[in-house]
CHARMM internal coordinates of N, CA and C (Angstrom, degrees):
IC EDIT
DIST 1 N 1 CA 1.4418
DIST 1 CA 1 C 1.5432
ANGL 1 N 1 CA 1 C 108.90
DIST 1 C 2 N 1.2972
ANGL 1 CA 1 C 2 N 118.52
DIHE 1 N 1 CA 1 C 2 N -44.31
DIST 2 N 2 CA 1.4250
ANGL 1 C 2 N 2 CA 122.00
DIHE 1 CA 1 C 2 N 2 CA -178.16
DIST 2 CA 2 C 1.5379
ANGL 2 N 2 CA 2 C 110.67
DIHE 1 C 2 N 2 CA 2 C -64.62
DIST 2 C 3 N 1.3079
ANGL 2 CA 2 C 3 N 114.40
DIHE 2 N 2 CA 2 C 3 N -38.51
DIST 3 N 3 CA 1.4669
ANGL 2 C 3 N 3 CA 119.25
DIHE 2 CA 2 C 3 N 3 CA -179.84
DIST 3 CA 3 C 1.5646
ANGL 3 N 3 CA 3 C 109.97
DIHE 2 C 3 N 3 CA 3 C -69.69
DIST 3 C 4 N 1.3015
ANGL 3 CA 3 C 4 N 117.80
DIHE 3 N 3 CA 3 C 4 N -35.30
DIST 4 N 4 CA 1.4520
ANGL 3 C 4 N 4 CA 121.08
DIHE 3 CA 3 C 4 N 4 CA 179.70
DIST 4 CA 4 C 1.5418
ANGL 4 N 4 CA 4 C 109.38
DIHE 3 C 4 N 4 CA 4 C -66.77
DIST 4 C 5 N 1.3134
ANGL 4 CA 4 C 5 N 116.95
DIHE 4 N 4 CA 4 C 5 N -44.30
DIST 5 N 5 CA 1.4607
ANGL 4 C 5 N 5 CA 120.36
DIHE 4 CA 4 C 5 N 5 CA 178.21
DIST 5 CA 5 C 1.5243
ANGL 5 N 5 CA 5 C 110.10
DIHE 4 C 5 N 5 CA 5 C -62.64
DIST 5 C 6 N 1.3397
ANGL 5 CA 5 C 6 N 116.07
DIHE 5 N 5 CA 5 C 6 N -41.68
DIST 6 N 6 CA 1.4732
ANGL 5 C 6 N 6 CA 119.66
DIHE 5 CA 5 C 6 N 6 CA 178.52
DIST 6 CA 6 C 1.5128
ANGL 6 N 6 CA 6 C 110.48
DIHE 5 C 6 N 6 CA 6 C -58.90
DIST 6 C 7 N 1.3067
ANGL 6 CA 6 C 7 N 116.02
DIHE 6 N 6 CA 6 C 7 N -44.11
DIST 7 N 7 CA 1.4835
ANGL 6 C 7 N 7 CA 120.73
DIHE 6 CA 6 C 7 N 7 CA -178.52
DIST 7 CA 7 C 1.5257
ANGL 7 N 7 CA 7 C 112.18
DIHE 6 C 7 N 7 CA 7 C -62.95
DIST 7 C 8 N 1.3393
ANGL 7 CA 7 C 8 N 114.92
DIHE 7 N 7 CA 7 C 8 N -42.01
DIST 8 N 8 CA 1.4751
ANGL 7 C 8 N 8 CA 120.24
DIHE 7 CA 7 C 8 N 8 CA -179.45
DIST 8 CA 8 C 1.5620
ANGL 8 N 8 CA 8 C 108.93
DIHE 7 C 8 N 8 CA 8 C -66.41
DIST 8 C 9 N 1.3185
ANGL 8 CA 8 C 9 N 116.75
DIHE 8 N 8 CA 8 C 9 N -47.64
DIST 9 N 9 CA 1.4435
ANGL 8 C 9 N 9 CA 120.99
DIHE 8 CA 8 C 9 N 9 CA -179.71
DIST 9 CA 9 C 1.5110
ANGL 9 N 9 CA 9 C 111.93
DIHE 8 C 9 N 9 CA 9 C -62.88
DIST 9 C 10 N 1.3325
ANGL 9 CA 9 C 10 N 118.60
DIHE 9 N 9 CA 9 C 10 N -40.19
DIST 10 N 10 CA 1.4385
ANGL 9 C 10 N 10 CA 123.53
DIHE 9 CA 9 C 10 N 10 CA 177.40
DIST 10 CA 10 C 1.5147
ANGL 10 N 10 CA 10 C 110.14
DIHE 9 C 10 N 10 CA 10 C -60.57
DIST 10 C 11 N 1.3015
ANGL 10 CA 10 C 11 N 115.78
DIHE 10 N 10 CA 10 C 11 N -42.62
DIST 11 N 11 CA 1.5022
ANGL 10 C 11 N 11 CA 120.36
DIHE 10 CA 10 C 11 N 11 CA -178.74
DIST 11 CA 11 C 1.5314
ANGL 11 N 11 CA 11 C 110.00
DIHE 10 C 11 N 11 CA 11 C -65.46
DIST 11 C 12 N 1.2913
ANGL 11 CA 11 C 12 N 117.34
DIHE 11 N 11 CA 11 C 12 N -43.40
DIST 12 N 12 CA 1.4988
ANGL 11 C 12 N 12 CA 121.21
DIHE 11 CA 11 C 12 N 12 CA -179.86
DIST 12 CA 12 C 1.4901
ANGL 12 N 12 CA 12 C 111.39
DIHE 11 C 12 N 12 CA 12 C -66.54
DIST 12 C 13 N 1.2918
ANGL 12 CA 12 C 13 N 118.63
DIHE 12 N 12 CA 12 C 13 N -46.35
DIST 13 N 13 CA 1.4485
ANGL 12 C 13 N 13 CA 123.18
DIHE 12 CA 12 C 13 N 13 CA -176.20
DIST 13 CA 13 C 1.5301
ANGL 13 N 13 CA 13 C 110.61
DIHE 12 C 13 N 13 CA 13 C -64.27
DIST 13 C 14 N 1.3353
ANGL 13 CA 13 C 14 N 116.41
DIHE 13 N 13 CA 13 C 14 N -41.60
DIST 14 N 14 CA 1.4388
ANGL 13 C 14 N 14 CA 120.90
DIHE 13 CA 13 C 14 N 14 CA -176.70
DIST 14 CA 14 C 1.5229
ANGL 14 N 14 CA 14 C 113.17
DIHE 13 C 14 N 14 CA 14 C -87.08
DIST 14 C 15 N 1.2900
ANGL 14 CA 14 C 15 N 119.19
DIHE 14 N 14 CA 14 C 15 N 0.19
DIST 15 N 15 CA 1.4286
ANGL 14 C 15 N 15 CA 123.10
DIHE 14 CA 14 C 15 N 15 CA 172.48
DIST 15 CA 15 C 1.5094
ANGL 15 N 15 CA 15 C 109.15
DIHE 14 C 15 N 15 CA 15 C -84.17
DIST 15 C 16 N 1.2783
ANGL 15 CA 15 C 16 N 117.78
DIHE 15 N 15 CA 15 C 16 N -176.13
DIST 16 N 16 CA 1.4670
ANGL 15 C 16 N 16 CA 121.47
DIHE 15 CA 15 C 16 N 16 CA 179.45
DIST 16 CA 16 C 1.5177
ANGL 16 N 16 CA 16 C 111.80
DIHE 15 C 16 N 16 CA 16 C -90.57
DIST 16 C 17 N 1.3213
ANGL 16 CA 16 C 17 N 117.74
DIHE 16 N 16 CA 16 C 17 N 17.15
DIST 17 N 17 CA 1.4551
ANGL 16 C 17 N 17 CA 120.75
DIHE 16 CA 16 C 17 N 17 CA -178.86
DIST 17 CA 17 C 1.5086
ANGL 17 N 17 CA 17 C 112.23
DIHE 16 C 17 N 17 CA 17 C -63.63
DIST 17 C 18 N 1.3110
ANGL 17 CA 17 C 18 N 118.69
DIHE 17 N 17 CA 17 C 18 N -30.24
DIST 18 N 18 CA 1.4464
ANGL 17 C 18 N 18 CA 121.96
DIHE 17 CA 17 C 18 N 18 CA -178.99
DIST 18 CA 18 C 1.4864
ANGL 18 N 18 CA 18 C 112.62
DIHE 17 C 18 N 18 CA 18 C -104.61
DIST 18 C 19 N 1.3234
ANGL 18 CA 18 C 19 N 117.19
DIHE 18 N 18 CA 18 C 19 N 14.11
DIST 19 N 19 CA 1.4649
ANGL 18 C 19 N 19 CA 120.83
DIHE 18 CA 18 C 19 N 19 CA 176.37
DIST 19 CA 19 C 1.4967
ANGL 19 N 19 CA 19 C 110.25
DIHE 18 C 19 N 19 CA 19 C -70.76
DIST 19 C 20 N 1.3096
ANGL 19 CA 19 C 20 N 117.52
DIHE 19 N 19 CA 19 C 20 N 143.39
DIST 20 N 20 CA 1.4790
ANGL 19 C 20 N 20 CA 121.62
DIHE 19 CA 19 C 20 N 20 CA -177.93
DIST 20 CA 20 C 1.5053
ANGL 20 N 20 CA 20 C 112.73
DIHE 19 C 20 N 20 CA 20 C -60.60
DIST 20 C 21 N 1.3368
ANGL 20 CA 20 C 21 N 116.47
DIHE 20 N 20 CA 20 C 21 N -31.76
DIST 21 N 21 CA 1.4914
ANGL 20 C 21 N 21 CA 119.94
DIHE 20 CA 20 C 21 N 21 CA -179.13
DIST 21 CA 21 C 1.4953
ANGL 21 N 21 CA 21 C 110.84
DIHE 20 C 21 N 21 CA 21 C -70.26
DIST 21 C 22 N 1.3058
ANGL 21 CA 21 C 22 N 118.45
DIHE 21 N 21 CA 21 C 22 N -27.05
DIST 22 N 22 CA 1.4758
ANGL 21 C 22 N 22 CA 122.06
DIHE 21 CA 21 C 22 N 22 CA -179.56
DIST 22 CA 22 C 1.5212
ANGL 22 N 22 CA 22 C 112.95
DIHE 21 C 22 N 22 CA 22 C -86.60
DIST 22 C 23 N 1.3143
ANGL 22 CA 22 C 23 N 117.82
DIHE 22 N 22 CA 22 C 23 N -1.59
DIST 23 N 23 CA 1.4572
ANGL 22 C 23 N 23 CA 120.09
DIHE 22 CA 22 C 23 N 23 CA -176.17
DIST 23 CA 23 C 1.5693
ANGL 23 N 23 CA 23 C 111.10
DIHE 22 C 23 N 23 CA 23 C -93.17
DIST 23 C 24 N 1.3241
ANGL 23 CA 23 C 24 N 118.67
DIHE 23 N 23 CA 23 C 24 N 14.66
DIST 24 N 24 CA 1.4532
ANGL 23 C 24 N 24 CA 120.79
DIHE 23 CA 23 C 24 N 24 CA 178.66
DIST 24 CA 24 C 1.5143
ANGL 24 N 24 CA 24 C 109.61
DIHE 23 C 24 N 24 CA 24 C -69.02
DIST 24 C 25 N 1.3186
ANGL 24 CA 24 C 25 N 116.15
DIHE 24 N 24 CA 24 C 25 N 130.75
DIST 25 N 25 CA 1.4706
ANGL 24 C 25 N 25 CA 119.59
DIHE 24 CA 24 C 25 N 25 CA -176.21
DIST 25 CA 25 C 1.5060
ANGL 25 N 25 CA 25 C 112.58
DIHE 24 C 25 N 25 CA 25 C -102.97
DIST 25 C 26 N 1.3279
ANGL 25 CA 25 C 26 N 118.18
DIHE 25 N 25 CA 25 C 26 N -4.93
DIST 26 N 26 CA 1.4938
ANGL 25 C 26 N 26 CA 119.20
DIHE 25 CA 25 C 26 N 26 CA -176.63
DIST 26 CA 26 C 1.5447
ANGL 26 N 26 CA 26 C 111.62
DIHE 25 C 26 N 26 CA 26 C -85.90
DIST 26 C 27 N 1.2814
ANGL 26 CA 26 C 27 N 114.50
DIHE 26 N 26 CA 26 C 27 N -177.23
DIST 27 N 27 CA 1.4391
ANGL 26 C 27 N 27 CA 121.18
DIHE 26 CA 26 C 27 N 27 CA 179.61
DIST 27 CA 27 C 1.5344
ANGL 27 N 27 CA 27 C 108.97
DIHE 26 C 27 N 27 CA 27 C -74.22
DIST 27 C 28 N 1.3291
ANGL 27 CA 27 C 28 N 116.32
DIHE 27 N 27 CA 27 C 28 N 151.25
DIST 28 N 28 CA 1.4758
ANGL 27 C 28 N 28 CA 120.74
DIHE 27 CA 27 C 28 N 28 CA 175.86
DIST 28 CA 28 C 1.5335
ANGL 28 N 28 CA 28 C 107.48
DIHE 27 C 28 N 28 CA 28 C -76.97
DIST 28 C 29 N 1.3229
ANGL 28 CA 28 C 29 N 115.53
DIHE 28 N 28 CA 28 C 29 N 157.34
DIST 29 N 29 CA 1.4652
ANGL 28 C 29 N 29 CA 120.53
DIHE 28 CA 28 C 29 N 29 CA -176.99
DIST 29 CA 29 C 1.4932
ANGL 29 N 29 CA 29 C 112.82
DIHE 28 C 29 N 29 CA 29 C -58.93
DIST 29 C 30 N 1.3360
ANGL 29 CA 29 C 30 N 119.41
DIHE 29 N 29 CA 29 C 30 N -36.77
DIST 30 N 30 CA 1.4878
ANGL 29 C 30 N 30 CA 119.80
DIHE 29 CA 29 C 30 N 30 CA -179.63
DIST 30 CA 30 C 1.5097
ANGL 30 N 30 CA 30 C 110.03
DIHE 29 C 30 N 30 CA 30 C -69.71
DIST 30 C 31 N 1.3368
ANGL 30 CA 30 C 31 N 118.28
DIHE 30 N 30 CA 30 C 31 N -30.03
DIST 31 N 31 CA 1.4722
ANGL 30 C 31 N 31 CA 120.40
DIHE 30 CA 30 C 31 N 31 CA 177.05
DIST 31 CA 31 C 1.5255
ANGL 31 N 31 CA 31 C 111.51
DIHE 30 C 31 N 31 CA 31 C -69.74
DIST 31 C 32 N 1.3003
ANGL 31 CA 31 C 32 N 117.40
DIHE 31 N 31 CA 31 C 32 N -39.13
DIST 32 N 32 CA 1.4374
ANGL 31 C 32 N 32 CA 122.41
DIHE 31 CA 31 C 32 N 32 CA 176.91
DIST 32 CA 32 C 1.5347
ANGL 32 N 32 CA 32 C 109.02
DIHE 31 C 32 N 32 CA 32 C -64.31
DIST 32 C 33 N 1.3357
ANGL 32 CA 32 C 33 N 116.91
DIHE 32 N 32 CA 32 C 33 N -44.30
DIST 33 N 33 CA 1.4476
ANGL 32 C 33 N 33 CA 120.70
DIHE 32 CA 32 C 33 N 33 CA 178.37
DIST 33 CA 33 C 1.5183
ANGL 33 N 33 CA 33 C 112.66
DIHE 32 C 33 N 33 CA 33 C -61.10
DIST 33 C 34 N 1.3394
ANGL 33 CA 33 C 34 N 115.00
DIHE 33 N 33 CA 33 C 34 N -41.30
DIST 34 N 34 CA 1.4614
ANGL 33 C 34 N 34 CA 119.21
DIHE 33 CA 33 C 34 N 34 CA 178.93
DIST 34 CA 34 C 1.5351
ANGL 34 N 34 CA 34 C 111.60
DIHE 33 C 34 N 34 CA 34 C -63.93
DIST 34 C 35 N 1.3167
ANGL 34 CA 34 C 35 N 116.43
DIHE 34 N 34 CA 34 C 35 N -39.60
DIST 35 N 35 CA 1.4781
ANGL 34 C 35 N 35 CA 120.65
DIHE 34 CA 34 C 35 N 35 CA 179.38
DIST 35 CA 35 C 1.5525
ANGL 35 N 35 CA 35 C 110.07
DIHE 34 C 35 N 35 CA 35 C -65.53
DIST 35 C 36 N 1.3042
ANGL 35 CA 35 C 36 N 115.50
DIHE 35 N 35 CA 35 C 36 N -41.84
DIST 36 N 36 CA 1.4784
ANGL 35 C 36 N 36 CA 121.21
DIHE 35 CA 35 C 36 N 36 CA -177.80
DIST 36 CA 36 C 1.5596
ANGL 36 N 36 CA 36 C 107.71
DIHE 35 C 36 N 36 CA 36 C -64.57
DIST 36 C 37 N 1.3342
ANGL 36 CA 36 C 37 N 116.75
DIHE 36 N 36 CA 36 C 37 N -45.46
DIST 37 N 37 CA 1.4567
ANGL 36 C 37 N 37 CA 119.78
DIHE 36 CA 36 C 37 N 37 CA 178.53
DIST 37 CA 37 C 1.5252
ANGL 37 N 37 CA 37 C 112.17
DIHE 36 C 37 N 37 CA 37 C -62.49
DIST 37 C 38 N 1.3253
ANGL 37 CA 37 C 38 N 116.50
DIHE 37 N 37 CA 37 C 38 N -41.41
DIST 38 N 38 CA 1.4808
ANGL 37 C 38 N 38 CA 121.04
DIHE 37 CA 37 C 38 N 38 CA 177.10
DIST 38 CA 38 C 1.5312
ANGL 38 N 38 CA 38 C 110.75
DIHE 37 C 38 N 38 CA 38 C -58.59
DIST 38 C 39 N 1.3300
ANGL 38 CA 38 C 39 N 117.06
DIHE 38 N 38 CA 38 C 39 N -44.68
DIST 39 N 39 CA 1.4429
ANGL 38 C 39 N 39 CA 121.30
DIHE 38 CA 38 C 39 N 39 CA -175.63
DIST 39 CA 39 C 1.5383
ANGL 39 N 39 CA 39 C 108.21
DIHE 38 C 39 N 39 CA 39 C -67.63
DIST 39 C 40 N 1.3214
ANGL 39 CA 39 C 40 N 117.13
DIHE 39 N 39 CA 39 C 40 N -42.42
DIST 40 N 40 CA 1.4762
ANGL 39 C 40 N 40 CA 119.81
DIHE 39 CA 39 C 40 N 40 CA 179.12
DIST 40 CA 40 C 1.5236
ANGL 40 N 40 CA 40 C 110.46
DIHE 39 C 40 N 40 CA 40 C -62.29
DIST 40 C 41 N 1.3363
ANGL 40 CA 40 C 41 N 116.84
DIHE 40 N 40 CA 40 C 41 N -45.68
DIST 41 N 41 CA 1.4582
ANGL 40 C 41 N 41 CA 118.99
DIHE 40 CA 40 C 41 N 41 CA -178.63
DIST 41 CA 41 C 1.5191
ANGL 41 N 41 CA 41 C 110.81
DIHE 40 C 41 N 41 CA 41 C -65.14
DIST 41 C 42 N 1.3303
ANGL 41 CA 41 C 42 N 118.42
DIHE 41 N 41 CA 41 C 42 N -35.68
DIST 42 N 42 CA 1.4510
ANGL 41 C 42 N 42 CA 119.18
DIHE 41 CA 41 C 42 N 42 CA 178.33
DIST 42 CA 42 C 1.4578
ANGL 42 N 42 CA 42 C 110.76
DIHE 41 C 42 N 42 CA 42 C -68.59
DIST 42 C 43 N 1.2941
ANGL 42 CA 42 C 43 N 120.15
DIHE 42 N 42 CA 42 C 43 N -37.80
DIST 43 N 43 CA 1.4963
ANGL 42 C 43 N 43 CA 122.81
DIHE 42 CA 42 C 43 N 43 CA 174.89
DIST 43 CA 43 C 1.4922
ANGL 43 N 43 CA 43 C 112.14
DIHE 42 C 43 N 43 CA 43 C -60.91
DIST 43 C 44 N 1.3644
ANGL 43 CA 43 C 44 N 116.72
DIHE 43 N 43 CA 43 C 44 N -41.46
DIST 44 N 44 CA 1.4499
ANGL 43 C 44 N 44 CA 121.40
DIHE 43 CA 43 C 44 N 44 CA 178.54
DIST 44 CA 44 C 1.5141
ANGL 44 N 44 CA 44 C 111.91
DIHE 43 C 44 N 44 CA 44 C -64.59
DIST 44 C 45 N 1.3099
ANGL 44 CA 44 C 45 N 116.26
DIHE 44 N 44 CA 44 C 45 N -41.69
DIST 45 N 45 CA 1.4707
ANGL 44 C 45 N 45 CA 122.12
DIHE 44 CA 44 C 45 N 45 CA 178.13
DIST 45 CA 45 C 1.5114
ANGL 45 N 45 CA 45 C 110.11
DIHE 44 C 45 N 45 CA 45 C -62.10
DIST 45 C 46 N 1.3249
ANGL 45 CA 45 C 46 N 118.13
DIHE 45 N 45 CA 45 C 46 N -46.16
DIST 46 N 46 CA 1.4794
ANGL 45 C 46 N 46 CA 120.81
DIHE 45 CA 45 C 46 N 46 CA -179.43
DIST 46 CA 46 C 1.5306
ANGL 46 N 46 CA 46 C 109.00
DIHE 45 C 46 N 46 CA 46 C -64.00
DIST 46 C 47 N 1.3019
ANGL 46 CA 46 C 47 N 118.97
DIHE 46 N 46 CA 46 C 47 N -41.80
DIST 47 N 47 CA 1.4656
ANGL 46 C 47 N 47 CA 121.52
DIHE 46 CA 46 C 47 N 47 CA -179.60
DIST 47 CA 47 C 1.5320
ANGL 47 N 47 CA 47 C 109.38
DIHE 46 C 47 N 47 CA 47 C -62.99
DIST 47 C 48 N 1.3124
ANGL 47 CA 47 C 48 N 117.53
DIHE 47 N 47 CA 47 C 48 N -43.00
DIST 48 N 48 CA 1.4506
ANGL 47 C 48 N 48 CA 119.78
DIHE 47 CA 47 C 48 N 48 CA 178.40
DIST 48 CA 48 C 1.5346
ANGL 48 N 48 CA 48 C 113.00
DIHE 47 C 48 N 48 CA 48 C -64.00
DIST 48 C 49 N 1.3455
ANGL 48 CA 48 C 49 N 115.10
DIHE 48 N 48 CA 48 C 49 N -37.68
DIST 49 N 49 CA 1.4527
ANGL 48 C 49 N 49 CA 118.46
DIHE 48 CA 48 C 49 N 49 CA 176.99
DIST 49 CA 49 C 1.5404
ANGL 49 N 49 CA 49 C 110.48
DIHE 48 C 49 N 49 CA 49 C -63.00
DIST 49 C 50 N 1.2862
ANGL 49 CA 49 C 50 N 117.24
DIHE 49 N 49 CA 49 C 50 N -42.53
DIST 50 N 50 CA 1.4672
ANGL 49 C 50 N 50 CA 120.43
DIHE 49 CA 49 C 50 N 50 CA 179.04
DIST 50 CA 50 C 1.4946
ANGL 50 N 50 CA 50 C 110.71
DIHE 49 C 50 N 50 CA 50 C -62.01
DIST 50 C 51 N 1.3382
ANGL 50 CA 50 C 51 N 117.91
DIHE 50 N 50 CA 50 C 51 N -44.15
DIST 51 N 51 CA 1.4845
ANGL 50 C 51 N 51 CA 121.14
DIHE 50 CA 50 C 51 N 51 CA 179.59
DIST 51 CA 51 C 1.5445
ANGL 51 N 51 CA 51 C 108.39
DIHE 50 C 51 N 51 CA 51 C -63.01
DIST 51 C 52 N 1.2922
ANGL 51 CA 51 C 52 N 118.56
DIHE 51 N 51 CA 51 C 52 N -43.93
DIST 52 N 52 CA 1.4729
ANGL 51 C 52 N 52 CA 119.54
DIHE 51 CA 51 C 52 N 52 CA -177.72
DIST 52 CA 52 C 1.5367
ANGL 52 N 52 CA 52 C 112.43
DIHE 51 C 52 N 52 CA 52 C -67.06
DIST 52 C 53 N 1.3101
ANGL 52 CA 52 C 53 N 117.62
DIHE 52 N 52 CA 52 C 53 N -37.66
DIST 53 N 53 CA 1.4614
ANGL 52 C 53 N 53 CA 121.40
DIHE 52 CA 52 C 53 N 53 CA 177.85
DIST 53 CA 53 C 1.5241
ANGL 53 N 53 CA 53 C 108.75
DIHE 52 C 53 N 53 CA 53 C -65.74
DIST 53 C 54 N 1.3423
ANGL 53 CA 53 C 54 N 118.80
DIHE 53 N 53 CA 53 C 54 N -42.72
DIST 54 N 54 CA 1.4560
ANGL 53 C 54 N 54 CA 119.71
DIHE 53 CA 53 C 54 N 54 CA 178.97
DIST 54 CA 54 C 1.5123
ANGL 54 N 54 CA 54 C 111.37
DIHE 53 C 54 N 54 CA 54 C -62.49
DIST 54 C 55 N 1.3595
ANGL 54 CA 54 C 55 N 116.15
DIHE 54 N 54 CA 54 C 55 N -42.69
DIST 55 N 55 CA 1.4921
ANGL 54 C 55 N 55 CA 118.77
DIHE 54 CA 54 C 55 N 55 CA -179.58
DIST 55 CA 55 C 1.5310
ANGL 55 N 55 CA 55 C 109.46
DIHE 54 C 55 N 55 CA 55 C -66.35
DIST 55 C 56 N 1.3599
ANGL 55 CA 55 C 56 N 118.99
DIHE 55 N 55 CA 55 C 56 N -38.07
DIST 56 N 56 CA 1.4228
ANGL 55 C 56 N 56 CA 120.25
DIHE 55 CA 55 C 56 N 56 CA -179.27
DIST 56 CA 56 C 1.5403
ANGL 56 N 56 CA 56 C 110.75
DIHE 55 C 56 N 56 CA 56 C -64.59
DIST 56 C 57 N 1.3441
ANGL 56 CA 56 C 57 N 115.54
DIHE 56 N 56 CA 56 C 57 N -43.90
DIST 57 N 57 CA 1.4546
ANGL 56 C 57 N 57 CA 119.63
DIHE 56 CA 56 C 57 N 57 CA -179.77
DIST 57 CA 57 C 1.5409
ANGL 57 N 57 CA 57 C 110.92
DIHE 56 C 57 N 57 CA 57 C -65.33
DIST 57 C 58 N 1.2815
ANGL 57 CA 57 C 58 N 117.97
DIHE 57 N 57 CA 57 C 58 N -37.70
DIST 58 N 58 CA 1.4784
ANGL 57 C 58 N 58 CA 122.67
DIHE 57 CA 57 C 58 N 58 CA -179.06
DIST 58 CA 58 C 1.5194
ANGL 58 N 58 CA 58 C 108.73
DIHE 57 C 58 N 58 CA 58 C -65.97
DIST 58 C 59 N 1.3277
ANGL 58 CA 58 C 59 N 117.09
DIHE 58 N 58 CA 58 C 59 N -45.43
DIST 59 N 59 CA 1.4739
ANGL 58 C 59 N 59 CA 120.96
DIHE 58 CA 58 C 59 N 59 CA 178.55
DIST 59 CA 59 C 1.5107
ANGL 59 N 59 CA 59 C 111.28
DIHE 58 C 59 N 59 CA 59 C -65.46
DIST 59 C 60 N 1.3241
ANGL 59 CA 59 C 60 N 117.67
DIHE 59 N 59 CA 59 C 60 N -37.18
DIST 60 N 60 CA 1.4561
ANGL 59 C 60 N 60 CA 121.36
DIHE 59 CA 59 C 60 N 60 CA 178.85
DIST 60 CA 60 C 1.5223
ANGL 60 N 60 CA 60 C 110.49
DIHE 59 C 60 N 60 CA 60 C -63.53
DIST 60 C 61 N 1.3080
ANGL 60 CA 60 C 61 N 116.62
DIHE 60 N 60 CA 60 C 61 N -43.80
DIST 61 N 61 CA 1.4619
ANGL 60 C 61 N 61 CA 121.83
DIHE 60 CA 60 C 61 N 61 CA 178.57
DIST 61 CA 61 C 1.5132
ANGL 61 N 61 CA 61 C 109.83
DIHE 60 C 61 N 61 CA 61 C -64.81
DIST 61 C 62 N 1.3687
ANGL 61 CA 61 C 62 N 118.56
DIHE 61 N 61 CA 61 C 62 N -41.46
DIST 62 N 62 CA 1.4671
ANGL 61 C 62 N 62 CA 119.59
DIHE 61 CA 61 C 62 N 62 CA 179.50
DIST 62 CA 62 C 1.5355
ANGL 62 N 62 CA 62 C 111.24
DIHE 61 C 62 N 62 CA 62 C -65.47
DIST 62 C 63 N 1.3122
ANGL 62 CA 62 C 63 N 117.33
DIHE 62 N 62 CA 62 C 63 N -40.95
DIST 63 N 63 CA 1.4849
ANGL 62 C 63 N 63 CA 121.60
DIHE 62 CA 62 C 63 N 63 CA 179.22
DIST 63 CA 63 C 1.5277
ANGL 63 N 63 CA 63 C 109.38
DIHE 62 C 63 N 63 CA 63 C -64.61
DIST 63 C 64 N 1.2984
ANGL 63 CA 63 C 64 N 117.75
DIHE 63 N 63 CA 63 C 64 N -41.37
DIST 64 N 64 CA 1.4347
ANGL 63 C 64 N 64 CA 120.53
DIHE 63 CA 63 C 64 N 64 CA -179.54
DIST 64 CA 64 C 1.5062
ANGL 64 N 64 CA 64 C 110.74
DIHE 63 C 64 N 64 CA 64 C -65.91
DIST 64 C 65 N 1.3281
ANGL 64 CA 64 C 65 N 117.18
DIHE 64 N 64 CA 64 C 65 N -39.13
DIST 65 N 65 CA 1.4701
ANGL 64 C 65 N 65 CA 121.54
DIHE 64 CA 64 C 65 N 65 CA 176.58
DIST 65 CA 65 C 1.4954
ANGL 65 N 65 CA 65 C 111.72
DIHE 64 C 65 N 65 CA 65 C -67.00
DIST 65 C 66 N 1.3074
ANGL 65 CA 65 C 66 N 118.37
DIHE 65 N 65 CA 65 C 66 N -37.31
DIST 66 N 66 CA 1.4257
ANGL 65 C 66 N 66 CA 123.62
DIHE 65 CA 65 C 66 N 66 CA -179.79
DIST 66 CA 66 C 1.5461
ANGL 66 N 66 CA 66 C 110.64
DIHE 65 C 66 N 66 CA 66 C -67.95
DIST 66 C 67 N 1.3152
ANGL 66 CA 66 C 67 N 117.09
DIHE 66 N 66 CA 66 C 67 N -35.50
DIST 67 N 67 CA 1.4572
ANGL 66 C 67 N 67 CA 121.06
DIHE 66 CA 66 C 67 N 67 CA 179.02
DIST 67 CA 67 C 1.5047
ANGL 67 N 67 CA 67 C 110.95
DIHE 66 C 67 N 67 CA 67 C -70.65
DIST 67 C 68 N 1.3124
ANGL 67 CA 67 C 68 N 118.39
DIHE 67 N 67 CA 67 C 68 N -34.21
DIST 68 N 68 CA 1.4502
ANGL 67 C 68 N 68 CA 122.85
DIHE 67 CA 67 C 68 N 68 CA -179.20
DIST 68 CA 68 C 1.5117
ANGL 68 N 68 CA 68 C 112.03
DIHE 67 C 68 N 68 CA 68 C -71.66
DIST 68 C 69 N 1.3105
ANGL 68 CA 68 C 69 N 117.51
DIHE 68 N 68 CA 68 C 69 N -24.11
DIST 69 N 69 CA 1.4850
ANGL 68 C 69 N 69 CA 120.13
DIHE 68 CA 68 C 69 N 69 CA -178.74
DIST 69 CA 69 C 1.4630
ANGL 69 N 69 CA 69 C 114.36
DIHE 68 C 69 N 69 CA 69 C -78.05
END
COOR INIT
IC SEED 1 N 1 CA 1 C
IC BUILD
């Protein structure tokens, strides 16, 4: 058991687990890019929904006015 623990600890310490480059705590660049793309796409979808709702309401008012004439 002692030898097994020694082997595991030896492997971890001599790996790059404690290297300064691996101690970054922030998001990776591809994760940031994915979040930015998601936000942009969500904004585009919301803008398109607003345009479609405005068009629908305008057509509904025009149809209602045409029926009354």
